[in-house]
C-alpha positions in Angstrom: 72.9 42.9 33.9 76.2 44.1 35.4 79.5 43.7 33.7 81.5 41.5 36.1 84.7 40.2 34.6 84.6 36.5 34.8 88.0 34.7 35.2 89.6 33.4 32.1 87.7 35.8 29.8 84.5 33.7 30.2 81.3 35.2 29.1 79.1 33.6 31.7 79.2 31.3 34.7 77.6 28.0 35.2 77.1 25.9 38.4 75.8 22.4 38.5 74.0 21.5 41.7 72.7 18.2 43.0 70.4 17.9 46.0 69.6 15.2 48.6 72.5 12.8 47.9 70.5 10.3 45.7 71.9 7.0 44.6 71.8 8.1 40.9 74.0 11.1 41.7 76.7 8.8 43.2 76.3 6.1 40.5 75.8 8.2 37.4 76.2 12.0 37.9 79.6 12.0 39.5 81.1 9.5 37.1 79.8 11.6 34.2 81.1 14.8 35.7 84.5 13.2 36.2 84.6 12.0 32.6 83.8 15.5 31.4 86.4 17.1 33.6 83.7 19.2 35.3 83.0 19.8 39.1 79.6 20.0 40.7 78.2 21.0 44.1 76.3 18.4 46.1 73.9 18.9 49.0 73.2 15.4 50.5 70.7 15.0 53.3 68.7 12.2 54.9 69.9 8.6 54.1 72.1 9.9 51.3 74.1 11.8 53.9 73.9 9.5 56.9 74.3 6.0 55.3 77.9 4.9 56.3 78.3 3.1 53.0 78.1 6.4 51.2 80.9 8.0 53.2 83.8 6.6 51.0 81.9 7.7 47.9 81.5 11.3 49.2 85.1 11.4 50.2 86.1 10.3 46.7 83.9 13.1 45.3 85.7 15.6 47.4 89.1 14.3 46.3 87.9 14.6 42.7 87.3 18.3 43.3 83.5 18.3 43.8 82.0 20.5 46.5 79.8 19.2 49.3 77.5 21.7 51.0 75.0 21.5 53.8 71.3 20.8 53.3 70.4 19.9 56.9 70.0 16.2 58.0 66.2 15.8 58.2 65.2 18.1 55.3 62.6 20.2 57.2 60.0 21.8 54.9 56.5 23.2 55.3 54.2 20.5 56.6 51.9 21.4 53.7 54.1 19.2 51.6 52.7 15.6 51.7 56.2 14.0 52.0 57.1 15.8 55.3 57.3 13.4 58.2 55.4 14.2 61.4 57.6 16.1 63.8 60.1 17.2 61.0 58.2 20.1 59.4 59.6 23.7 59.6 56.7 24.4 61.9 58.2 22.0 64.4 61.6 23.6 64.5 63.1 26.1 66.9 66.3 28.1 66.4 68.1 25.8 68.7 67.0 22.7 66.8 68.0 24.3 63.5 71.4 25.3 64.8 72.0 21.8 66.2 71.1 20.1 63.0 73.2 22.4 60.9 76.1 21.9 63.2 75.7 18.1 63.0 75.4 18.3 59.2 78.7 20.2 59.1 80.4 17.6 61.3 79.3 14.8 58.9 80.6 16.5 55.8 83.8 17.4 57.5 84.5 13.7 57.8 84.2 13.5 54.0 87.3 15.7 53.7 85.5 19.0 53.0 88.1 21.7 53.3 87.9 24.2 56.2 86.4 27.5 55.5 83.0 28.9 54.8 80.8 26.2 53.3 77.6 26.6 51.1 74.0 25.8 52.0 70.8 24.9 50.2 67.5 25.6 51.9 65.3 22.4 51.9 62.4 23.1 49.5 63.8 26.6 49.1 62.1 27.5 52.3 63.8 29.6 54.9 61.2 30.4 57.6 60.3 28.2 60.6 58.2 27.9 63.8 54.5 27.8 64.1 53.0 30.1 61.5 56.3 30.2 59.6 57.0 33.7 60.8 60.7 33.4 61.7 63.5 33.6 59.1 66.6 31.5 59.6 68.5 33.3 57.0 70.4 35.2 59.8 71.7 31.8 61.1 72.8 30.9 57.6 74.7 34.2 57.1 76.6 33.6 60.3 78.0 30.3 59.1 77.9 30.0 55.3 79.5 31.8 52.3 76.3 31.6 50.2 72.9 29.8 50.0 70.8 28.6 47.2 67.2 29.5 46.7 64.8 28.2 44.1 63.7 31.1 41.8 64.2 30.0 38.2 66.1 32.9 36.7 69.7 33.7 35.6 71.5 35.4 38.4 72.8 39.0 37.8 76.3 38.8 39.4 76.2 42.5 40.3 73.0 42.3 42.2 72.3 38.7 43.3 71.7 38.1 47.0 74.3 35.5 47.9 72.0 34.0 50.5 69.1 33.5 48.0 70.8 32.6 44.7 68.3 31.5 42.1 68.6 28.3 40.2 66.7 26.3 37.5 65.2 23.0 38.6 66.1 20.7 35.8 63.9 18.0 34.3 64.2 19.0 30.6 66.3 17.5 27.9 69.7 18.5 26.7 68.6 21.3 24.4 66.6 22.9 27.1 69.6 23.0 29.3 71.8 24.4 26.5 69.2 27.1 25.9 69.6 28.3 29.5 73.4 28.3 29.2 73.2 30.3 26.0 70.9 32.9 27.6 73.5 33.3 30.4 76.1 34.0 27.8 74.0 36.6 26.2 73.6 38.6 29.4 76.9 37.7 31.1 75.0 36.1 34.0 75.4 33.1 36.3 73.1 30.1 35.6 72.7 27.5 38.2 71.3 24.1 37.2 69.6 22.0 40.0 69.4 18.2 39.6 67.9 15.5 41.8 67.7 12.2 40.1 69.9 11.5 37.1 68.5 8.5 35.2 66.3 7.5 38.1 65.2 8.3 41.6 62.8 11.4 41.6 62.5 14.8 39.9 64.8 13.0 37.3 66.6 14.0 34.2 67.6 11.4 31.7 71.2 10.2 32.2 72.0 10.6 28.5 70.7 14.1 28.5 72.8 14.9 31.5 75.9 13.4 29.9 75.3 15.3 26.6 74.9 18.6 28.5 78.1 18.0 30.3 79.9 17.4 27.0 78.5 20.7 25.7 79.7 22.5 28.7 83.2 21.0 28.4 83.4 22.0 24.8 82.4 25.6 25.7 85.0 26.1 28.4 86.3 29.2 26.6 82.9 30.9 26.9 81.7 29.4 30.1 83.2 29.4 33.6 81.9 26.1 35.0 82.7 25.9 38.7 81.1 24.9 42.1 78.8 27.2 44.0 81.3 28.3 46.5 83.9 29.3 43.9 81.6 31.4 41.9 80.2 33.0 45.1 83.8 33.9 46.0 84.5 35.4 42.6 81.4 37.6 43.1 82.2 38.5 46.7 85.8 39.5 45.7 84.5 41.5 42.8 82.2 43.5 45.1 85.1 44.1 47.6 87.2 46.0 45.0 
């Protein structure tokens, strides 16, 4: 991998991502992050985004330094997934509908206190094509609006070569040691490892809450070696490095 100079003399970068705005993220993940002095990036959608009772919690997360990105409102994915609601598959979407939903998504998170500037995005299901036959890419729309976007390929990102509109990440369901192993591999190659969580001690695609807590403690203890920062911050470091 390339030899980007990470801020603070860190040997690798780590980003903690949380999708869909699940209850366990609000009740367990954010308190654990705050206890460890670490900041994550959250991509709420659906009820997790729209439920008015969550607004004060997301606002508190922003105040604590966490990042909130866009993940659409209705989470459109390929209708081949059995959880996709009728009328809300990517096959049902047009460019106008995508733009309208992304615009509405940004208006909602703006009310949480998300700072002005270029936000970050996560493709629902990691899928970025739409329309009947799934032949149209909406990546150009994302490039117009966002600083960076997360994909799903489970590899450590090479900061010199990574496509900032398809940044790979590891979907996490393993225990603490499995997560530490990924972080240590990132140190060995000087790369950027992104960890994607859904449920934390519950909900779905879940990791055990104790495993999540122990991994955060490991990261906090390794701050000299690891730059642990939200998605947008690391993307900006890479973008600035390329501009030199």
